C-alpha atoms as one frame of an Amber mdcrd trajectory, in Angstrom:
protein
  -0.135   0.336  -0.053   2.399   2.544   0.385   4.322   1.712  -3.214   0.813
   2.753  -4.330   0.530   5.777  -2.319   3.829   7.169  -3.257   3.015   6.071
  -6.791   0.663   7.735  -6.556   2.278  11.261  -5.890   3.976  10.430  -8.246
   1.599  10.360 -11.043   1.854  13.549 -13.728   0.201  14.026 -16.799   1.300
  11.403 -18.732  -0.461   9.294 -15.887  -3.250   7.362 -17.851  -5.028   8.401
 -14.641  -4.209  11.935 -14.327  -4.948  12.794 -18.094  -8.593  11.660 -18.242
  -9.407  13.580 -14.592  -7.990  16.485 -15.892  -9.319  15.755 -18.774 -12.746
  15.547 -17.237 -12.229  19.286 -16.341 -14.349  20.875 -19.237 -12.599  23.950
 -18.930  -9.379  22.189 -19.614 -10.552  20.168 -22.383 -12.145  22.563 -24.510
  -9.345  24.905 -24.686  -6.951  22.353 -25.570  -9.482  21.721 -28.596  -9.818
  25.048 -29.176  -6.461  26.596 -29.494  -5.068  22.701 -31.227  -7.641  23.105
 -33.650  -7.752  27.275 -34.008 -11.944  27.323 -33.397 -13.781  28.605 -30.786
 -16.380  25.997 -29.129 -19.498  27.371 -27.800 -19.848  24.258 -24.815 -18.213
  20.393 -25.058 -20.393  17.086 -23.498 -18.936  14.372 -22.323 -19.947  10.893
 -23.489 -18.346   8.535 -20.835 -15.255   8.843 -19.556 -12.766   5.261 -20.512
 -15.839   4.179 -22.284 -15.596   0.798 -23.683 -16.721   0.210 -26.978 -16.873
  -3.680 -27.736 -19.203  -4.624 -31.289 -19.013  -7.676 -30.724 -18.314 -10.327
 -27.769 -15.568 -11.662 -30.261 -14.287  -7.512 -31.248 -11.474  -6.677 -30.001
 -12.539  -3.987 -27.205 -10.576  -0.493 -26.929 -11.039   2.149 -23.687 -10.774
   5.503 -25.213  -9.674   7.974 -22.415 -11.706  10.729 -23.465 -14.564  11.408
 -25.434 -16.609  14.505 -26.198 -18.928  16.045 -29.038 -18.665  19.820 -28.950
 -22.187  21.828 -29.732 -22.031  21.555 -33.618 -21.928  17.211 -33.009 -18.377
  17.159 -33.685 -16.678  14.457 -31.665 -13.356  13.768 -30.122 -11.187  11.130
 -28.736  -8.201  11.656 -26.662  -5.718  10.225 -25.957  -2.141  10.338 -24.322
   0.167   8.037 -25.471   3.678   7.805 -23.502   5.589   4.201 -24.946   5.855
   4.151 -28.853   4.802   0.238 -28.862   5.979  -2.580 -31.507   4.068  -5.880
 -31.393   7.552  -8.152 -30.956   5.339 -11.224 -33.108   5.640  -8.857 -36.394
   8.323  -6.071 -34.917   5.710  -3.437 -35.891   4.761  -0.224 -34.541   1.074
  -0.645 -33.336  -0.060   2.709 -33.035  -0.826   3.517 -36.585  -3.769   0.201
 -37.327  -4.641   1.160 -33.205  -5.769   4.570 -34.390  -7.347   3.263 -37.564
  -9.245   0.734 -34.954 -10.227   3.609 -32.673 -11.481   5.341 -35.887 -13.683
   1.895 -36.912 -14.927   1.686 -33.017 -16.193   4.722 -32.288 -18.102   5.410
 -36.013 -20.160   2.019 -35.089 -20.718   3.523 -31.384 -21.806   6.674 -32.932
 -23.736   5.338 -36.067 -27.099   2.840 -34.230 -28.665   0.636 -36.181 -31.036
   1.347 -39.403 -29.158   4.907 -38.993 -28.143   6.453 -42.489 -24.124   6.488
 -42.935 -24.830   9.947 -43.615 -25.584  10.768 -39.464 -22.047  10.273 -39.047
 -20.313  13.335 -37.034 -17.392  14.427 -37.775 -14.886  13.426 -35.627 -11.001
  13.712 -34.758  -8.783  11.120 -32.597  -6.152  12.547 -30.791  -2.457  10.817
 -29.413  -1.045  12.838 -27.074   2.775  11.213 -28.167   5.923  11.778 -25.831
   7.897  10.622 -28.779   8.345  11.773 -32.114   6.799   8.537 -34.294   7.720
  10.220 -37.516  11.068  11.671 -36.533   9.975  14.621 -38.806   9.810  17.185
 -35.881   7.254  18.234 -36.882   4.412  19.422 -33.530   1.140  18.579 -35.030
   0.200  15.667 -37.061  -2.216  15.844 -38.956  -3.851  13.212 -41.190  -7.071
  12.869 -43.961  -7.693  10.392 -46.895  -6.454  11.827 -50.111  -6.484  10.746
 -53.430  -2.972   9.734 -54.834  -3.575  10.683 -58.141  -4.711  14.115 -56.890
  -3.497  14.359 -53.783  -5.683  18.129 -53.469  -8.950  15.924 -53.837  -9.569
  15.105 -50.636 -12.563  11.957 -49.043 -15.290  14.180 -47.383 -15.979  11.395
 -45.101 -15.239  14.001 -41.970 -12.420  11.152 -40.800  -9.359  13.310 -39.451
  -6.758  11.241 -37.849  -4.259  13.681 -35.395  -0.323  12.842 -33.993   0.433
  15.413 -32.267   4.220  15.825 -30.952   5.077  16.272 -27.804   8.947  17.292
 -28.831   8.671  18.257 -31.537  10.319  21.496 -33.111   8.697  22.485 -35.951
   5.412  24.332 -37.067   2.550  26.404 -36.127   1.295  25.942 -32.896  -0.395
  28.012 -30.370   1.461  29.562 -27.540  -0.986  27.240 -24.961  -0.385  24.496
 -26.677   3.651  25.467 -27.160   3.088  25.425 -22.986   0.685  22.311 -23.101
   3.783  20.324 -24.376   7.074  21.688 -21.514   4.488  20.750 -19.366   3.588
  17.204 -20.830   7.314  16.907 -20.907   9.444  18.446 -18.038   6.460  19.541
 -15.729   7.066  23.196 -16.430   4.548  25.380 -16.127   5.064  28.900 -18.668
   1.078  29.866 -18.430  -2.287  30.522 -17.406  -2.652  27.470 -19.023  -0.405
  25.181 -17.818  -1.049  26.695 -14.425  -4.776  25.654 -14.737  -3.539  21.980
 -15.470  -0.602  21.751 -12.105  -3.349  23.451 -10.003  -6.054  20.966 -10.981
  -3.433  17.373 -10.708  -3.051  19.484  -7.268  -6.275  19.286  -6.346  -6.550
  15.842  -7.366  -3.674  14.377  -5.272  -5.020  16.607  -1.782  -8.652  14.369
  -3.081  -8.852  11.112  -0.510 -11.773   9.484  -2.626  -9.521  10.020  -6.112
  -6.227   8.545  -3.940  -8.216   5.342  -3.133 -10.259   5.404  -6.564  -6.387
   5.285  -8.174  -5.234   2.940  -5.195  -8.250   0.562  -6.038  -7.291   0.396
  -9.299  -4.347  -0.676  -9.304  -5.105  -3.221  -6.933  -6.987  -4.358  -9.217
  -4.722  -4.984 -11.947  -2.315  -6.573  -9.818  -4.453  -8.734  -8.879  -5.955
 -10.098 -12.757  -1.462  -9.552 -13.699  -0.934 -12.179 -10.930  -4.330 -14.316
 -11.658  -2.605 -13.804 -15.620   1.131 -14.904 -14.787  -0.250 -18.174 -12.392
  -2.536 -18.802 -15.656   0.622 -18.540 -17.983   2.781 -20.909 -15.449  -0.156
 -23.496 -15.246  -0.405 -23.559 -18.862   3.236 -23.936 -19.239   3.847 -26.992
 -16.651   0.829 -28.396 -18.211   2.601 -27.746 -21.632   5.963 -28.792 -19.761
   4.443 -32.156 -18.770   2.166 -33.385 -22.249   5.886 -33.066 -23.607   7.094
 -35.030 -21.111   5.100 -37.709 -21.375   4.990 -37.491 -25.288   8.622 -38.146
 -25.324   8.286 -40.696 -22.732   6.237 -42.667 -24.974   7.974 -42.102 -28.045
  11.098 -43.747 -26.232   9.019 -46.143 -24.830   7.766 -47.417 -28.768  11.463
 -47.283 -30.344  12.757 -49.309 -27.743  10.331 -51.764 -28.301  11.202 -52.136
 -32.398  15.181 -51.864 -31.201  13.934 -55.379 -29.465  12.910 -56.522 -31.813
  10.267 -59.623 -30.437   7.025 -57.347 -29.653   4.263 -56.781 -32.124   2.979
 -53.177 -33.103  -0.201 -54.093 -31.222   1.519 -54.695 -28.304   4.073 -51.621
 -28.642   0.752 -49.689 -29.546  -0.714 -51.090 -25.759   2.843 -50.488 -23.525
   4.029 -46.853 -25.315   0.384 -45.368 -25.121   1.146 -44.484 -28.742  -1.670
 -44.273 -31.620  -1.341 -47.420 -33.768  -0.750 -45.655 -37.004   1.728 -43.526
 -35.179   3.774 -46.831 -33.851   3.790 -48.027 -37.697   5.370 -44.558 -39.468
   8.318 -44.792 -36.458   9.227 -48.565 -37.585   9.049 -47.199 -41.320  10.978
 -44.227 -40.166  13.945 -46.739 -38.433
């Protein structure tokens, strides 16, 4: 418990838990969107913080940090990305396909059954990355669908994906967005906007309910990891036993075949191998 308490005290805006809490404050989230997109937003509504989207039980569920809609029905999904993860099996970065999946499931959730496609609202998937995915030093990378034969021709599906690079040095961003980047990177307060964020985090850390929520969440995750580890060990042991048993059966059958005084049926009964396996082993030897 002491370790969890220390972890809570050391949380920053980079933590999913703190990021969600801070962006749940309307004035902060609204101002961040306005400064980032250089637009005026009259109001925003929270659809559901950290919403889990699972359209079918066979699909991979995702947990979205913050989903809000503005007064013009444009929907925004804000996510903090601290690690540029790779799939160890394919050695490819997961962020591009992750953004594609987020967009697809968000669209499915926004369009009710039987509704026409043109009712899909404009959407922004926004990843706040503490790394430069494309290594071009841009502050922001904005993506829309364009025609390869004519790059000026844009597909008007109103879906936008933005990768924010807090380590960037190039591009045109507002003073408040730059200060937000500095705060995310180094916990430096340089504007009134980042002071609001820093004050909010300080208030959160004094709130016993928030502290309890974090510690319960961490304890639950720890239990899940332990259960997963235990299941993995048990599965590994079961696989090891099965492999050992198979090797033993094979060894017995080989010894009996080598003596040459046992019928195939006897070898099958005493080794535990199938008749087909014994016949195949005899052919090979």
